[in-house]
C-alpha positions in Angstrom: 118.0 132.9 139.9 116.2 136.2 140.0 114.6 136.7 143.5 116.9 139.8 144.1 116.4 141.4 140.8 113.6 143.7 141.9 115.8 145.2 144.7 118.7 145.9 142.5 116.4 147.4 139.8 115.0 149.9 142.1 118.4 150.8 143.6 119.8 151.2 139.9 116.9 153.2 138.9 117.0 155.6 141.9 120.6 156.2 141.9 120.7 156.8 138.2 117.8 159.2 138.0 118.6 162.4 139.9 115.8 164.0 141.8 116.2 167.1 139.9 115.6 165.4 136.6 112.5 163.7 137.9 111.3 167.0 139.2 111.8 168.9 135.8 110.0 166.0 134.1 107.1 166.3 136.4 106.9 170.1 136.1 107.2 170.2 132.4 104.6 167.9 131.0 105.0 169.2 127.5 108.5 168.6 127.2 110.1 165.2 125.8 109.8 162.5 128.2 113.0 161.3 129.9 113.2 158.0 128.0 115.6 156.3 130.3 113.5 157.1 133.3 110.4 155.8 131.4 112.3 152.6 130.4 113.4 151.9 134.1 109.6 152.5 135.1 108.4 149.9 132.4 111.2 147.5 133.5 110.1 147.8 137.0 106.5 146.9 135.9 107.7 144.0 133.9 106.9 145.6 130.5 110.3 144.5 128.9 109.3 144.6 125.3 107.9 148.3 125.9 111.1 149.2 127.7 113.0 147.9 124.7 111.0 150.0 122.2 111.6 153.2 124.4 115.3 152.4 124.7 115.5 152.0 120.9 114.2 155.6 120.4 117.0 157.1 122.5 119.2 159.4 120.7 122.4 157.7 121.3 124.6 160.3 119.5 123.5 162.9 122.1 126.6 163.4 124.1 124.6 164.2 127.4 123.2 160.6 127.3 124.0 158.5 130.4 125.5 155.7 128.6 126.1 153.6 131.8 122.6 153.7 132.6 121.4 153.2 129.0 123.5 150.0 128.8 122.5 148.8 132.0 118.8 149.2 131.3 119.4 147.5 128.0 120.9 144.7 129.8 118.2 144.4 132.3 115.6 143.9 129.4 117.5 141.2 127.8 118.3 139.4 131.3 114.6 139.4 132.0 113.7 138.1 128.5 116.3 135.3 128.8 118.6 136.6 126.3 121.5 136.0 128.5 124.4 136.8 125.7 122.7 140.2 124.8 122.5 140.9 128.5 126.1 140.0 129.1 127.2 142.3 126.3 125.3 145.3 127.5 126.5 144.9 130.9 130.0 144.8 129.8 129.4 148.0 127.8 127.9 149.7 130.9 131.0 148.9 132.9 133.0 149.9 130.1 131.3 153.4 129.8 131.7 153.8 133.5 135.4 153.3 133.1 135.7 155.8 130.1 134.0 158.4 132.3 137.0 158.3 134.7 134.6 158.3 137.7 132.8 155.7 139.4 129.5 155.0 137.6 126.2 155.2 139.7 125.3 151.7 140.7 128.4 150.2 138.9 128.7 147.6 141.4 125.2 146.4 140.9 126.0 146.1 137.1 128.7 143.6 138.0 126.3 141.7 139.9 123.8 141.8 136.9 126.8 140.6 134.7 127.4 137.7 137.0 123.9 136.4 136.6 124.0 136.8 133.0 127.2 134.6 132.8 126.0 132.0 135.4 122.8 131.5 133.2 125.2 130.6 130.4 127.0 128.3 132.6 130.2 130.5 132.3 131.2 129.9 135.9 134.6 131.3 135.7 133.3 134.4 134.2 130.7 134.4 136.8 133.4 134.5 139.6 135.3 137.1 137.8 132.2 139.5 137.7 131.6 138.8 141.3 135.1 139.8 142.3 134.8 142.8 140.2 132.1 144.3 142.5 132.6 146.1 145.7 132.7 143.1 148.6 130.0 145.0 150.3 127.7 144.7 147.3 128.1 141.1 147.2 126.9 140.5 150.8 123.6 138.9 149.5 122.6 135.3 150.3 121.8 134.7 146.7 125.3 135.9 145.7 126.9 133.6 148.2 125.0 130.6 146.8 125.7 131.6 143.0 129.4 131.9 143.9 129.4 128.4 145.6 127.5 126.8 142.7 130.1 128.2 140.3 132.9 126.7 142.4 131.0 123.6 142.5 130.5 123.4 138.8 134.2 124.2 138.3 134.8 120.9 140.5 136.4 123.2 143.3 134.4 121.6 145.9 136.6 122.9 148.8 136.0 126.5 147.7 132.3 125.7 147.2 132.3 124.2 150.9 134.0 127.3 152.3 131.7 129.6 150.7 128.5 127.9 152.0 130.0 127.7 155.5 130.6 131.5 155.5 127.1 132.0 153.9 125.5 130.0 156.7 127.2 131.9 159.3 126.7 135.3 157.6 123.0 134.9 157.0 121.6 132.6 159.8 118.0 133.2 158.7 118.8 131.6 155.3 121.2 128.9 156.9 118.8 126.1 155.4 119.6 127.2 151.9 123.3 126.8 152.7 122.9 123.7 154.6 121.0 121.9 151.7 123.7 122.8 149.4 126.3 121.3 151.8 124.3 118.1 152.0 124.1 117.9 148.1 127.9 118.5 148.1 128.4 115.8 150.4 126.2 113.4 148.5 128.1 114.2 145.4 131.2 113.2 147.1 129.8 109.8 148.2 129.9 110.8 151.8 126.5 109.7 152.6 126.6 109.2 156.4 128.1 112.8 156.7 125.4 114.2 154.7 122.6 112.4 156.8 124.4 113.6 160.0 124.7 117.2 158.7 121.1 117.2 157.7 119.8 115.7 161.0 122.1 118.1 163.2 120.5 121.1 161.3 116.9 119.9 161.8 117.5 119.0 165.5 118.5 122.8 166.0 115.1 123.6 165.3 115.7 126.0 162.3 115.1 123.5 159.4 111.7 123.3 157.6 109.9 120.5 156.1 111.3 121.8 152.8 114.7 121.3 154.1 114.0 117.9 155.1 112.4 117.1 151.8 115.3 118.5 149.9 118.0 116.6 152.0 116.1 113.3 152.0 115.5 113.3 148.4 119.1 113.9 147.6 120.0 111.0 149.8 117.3 108.9 148.1 118.6 109.6 144.6 122.0 108.8 145.8 120.7 105.3 146.8 121.0 106.0 150.6 117.4 105.0 151.3 118.1 104.0 155.0 119.5 107.7 155.7 116.7 109.2 153.5 113.9 107.3 155.4 115.3 108.6 158.7 114.8 112.0 157.6 111.7 111.9 155.6 109.7 110.1 158.2 110.6 112.4 160.8 109.4 115.2 158.5 106.2 113.6 158.0 105.6 113.6 161.8 105.9 117.3 161.6 103.7 117.8 158.6 101.4 114.9 157.6 99.5 117.1 155.2 102.3 117.7 152.9 101.5 115.9 149.5 105.0 116.4 147.9 106.6 115.0 151.0 104.3 112.0 150.9 105.1 111.2 147.1 109.0 111.3 147.9 108.7 109.2 150.9 106.4 106.7 149.1 109.1 106.6 146.2 111.7 105.9 148.9 110.0 102.9 150.1 109.3 101.7 146.4 113.3 102.1 145.9 113.6 99.5 148.9 111.1 97.3 146.9 108.5 97.8 149.9 105.4 98.3 148.1 102.9 98.2 150.9 104.3 101.1 152.9 104.2 103.3 149.9 100.6 102.3 149.1 99.6 103.3 152.8 101.5 106.6 152.4 99.7 107.5 149.2 96.4 106.5 150.4 96.5 108.7 153.3 97.8 111.6 151.0 95.1 110.9 148.5 92.5 112.5 151.0 94.2 115.8 150.1 95.1 115.1 146.5 92.5 112.8 144.9 94.8 112.4 141.7 96.9 110.0 144.1 94.1 107.5 144.5 94.8 105.7 141.3 98.4 105.4 142.1 97.6 104.1 145.7 95.1 101.6 144.3 97.9 100.5 141.8 100.3 99.9 144.6 97.8 97.9 146.7 97.3 95.8 143.6 101.0 95.2 143.1 101.3 94.3 146.8 98.6 91.7 146.4 96.0 93.7 148.4 93.5 93.2 145.5 90.1 94.0 147.6 91.8 97.2 149.0 92.9 98.1 145.5 89.4 97.5 144.2 87.9 99.6 146.9 90.1 102.4 146.1 89.6 102.1 142.4 85.9 102.9 142.7 87.1 106.4 144.0 89.4 107.2 141.0 88.3 110.2 139.1 90.1 109.7 135.8 87.9 107.3 134.1 90.6 105.7 131.7 92.8 105.1 134.6 89.9 103.7 136.5 88.8 101.3 133.8 92.3 100.0 133.0 93.0 99.5 136.6 89.6 97.7 137.5 90.3 95.4 134.4 93.6 94.2 135.7 92.1 93.8 139.3 89.3 91.7 138.0 91.5 89.3 136.1 94.0 89.0 139.1 90.9 88.1 141.4 89.7 85.7 138.9 86.4 87.6 138.1 86.5 87.0 134.6 82.8 87.5 134.0 83.0 90.9 135.4 86.1 91.6 133.4 84.6 90.5 130.2 81.4 92.6 131.0 83.7 95.7 131.0 83.7 95.5 127.0 81.2 98.3 126.5 82.9 100.6 128.9 86.4 99.8 127.2 84.8 100.5 123.7 83.1 103.7 124.8 86.2 105.1 126.3 88.5 104.1 123.4 90.7 102.1 125.5 90.7 99.1 123.0 93.1 101.1 120.9 95.7 100.1 123.6 96.6 96.5 122.5 97.6 95.3 126.3 93.8 96.1 127.2 92.5 94.5 124.0 94.5 91.5 124.9 93.4 91.5 128.3 89.8 91.6 127.5 90.3 88.8 125.0 91.8 86.6 127.8 88.8 87.4 130.0 86.3 86.3 127.2 88.4 83.3 126.7 88.2 82.3 130.5 84.3 82.6 130.4 84.1 80.4 127.2 83.4 83.0 124.7 86.0 82.1 122.3 84.6 83.7 119.1 84.6 87.1 120.8 88.0 86.5 122.3 89.3 85.7 118.6 87.8 88.8 117.3 90.0 90.7 119.6 93.0 88.5 119.2 92.7 89.1 115.4 93.4 92.9 115.6 96.6 92.5 117.7 99.7 93.6 115.7 102.4 94.0 118.5 104.9 91.3 118.2 105.0 90.1 121.9 101.1 90.1 122.1 100.9 88.4 118.5 102.9 85.5 120.0 100.8 85.4 123.1 97.4 85.5 120.9 98.6 82.4 119.2 99.2 80.6 122.5 95.8 81.7 123.6 94.3 80.3 120.4 96.0 76.9 120.8 94.5 77.0 124.4 91.1 77.7 122.9 91.4 75.0 120.3 92.3 72.4 123.1 89.2 73.6 125.1 87.0 73.0 122.1 88.4 69.5 121.6 88.6 68.5 125.2 86.3 70.8 127.1 86.7 69.0 130.3 90.1 70.4 130.6 88.8 73.9 130.8 86.0 73.6 133.2 
């Protein structure tokens, strides 16, 4: 919510520090430093705690002090330190001080916008709108202000007003149309108008002004609303434009998973793993879930995280019926501490049972404490007992 803070800060500092005062401070190095100007410079550099210390040293009893500027700077420090209630109070005092001066205070409209931001951060949406209405309309002609106003109406469930603000913003700032269109799509999704949301998103992208980020936001909103068909249309088209976008690949894969289609999701993550090796384990797991066990095993060999790699390999070996190889992983499982996970210990015990190593299997089963695994362990013990009594049944 702060992309426009720097511009406003510079405007406030410049308008509130007369050039003559700056020249005097520069020409008289032995005189007391103008603390308000110093605080403004420190805020501009991001040194908020130091700025607060400077402001604390200001002689507030001095009748010549610029109270509007003092409270404005105090509010900026609090705002940037996420002390929103304190910031709100400071900006309100700045506005009050400007009114008491019976003249328009320098940069007073900017202070109204800061006040709106402090209230917005506290989810006081009615107060946000009041603050925005208190500023000169020309001051509020910023894309971020339009978005704040629309979001405030939205949170107050005045969806028609939110829509009108977004429509005006898109027309007023065509270079930021994507920001407004995204919000309109979200608004349509919230109202259950999924087809309209998809149509709006696709029309916007067809105009050639949308970015892959726009498509990602719109597609993900539709996915979260359960409209996976519409989401796939938008996300797949975006992937054709930017096949190297890893975040897009993740959302697209999740969309296929939401449709319970595991293999397309596995293919997408496999391709994305060439850019982000951390995805290799996820791709291998999806191939395992899809039944493509040899492909899963091949990808598993490329997994970097050793714990993930070994857990996954154990599961694949068991599903492939390679029980000797699964049982042979015991030293690696001990070395990496994975046997502290009871699911892994039970899987190893099962592999040992399948290879006829009953005593080794029992040594692991006896350490299981989880209720569900304890029951499974008893079933496995009965199977081992039967195999001892009637070994021809277990060959």
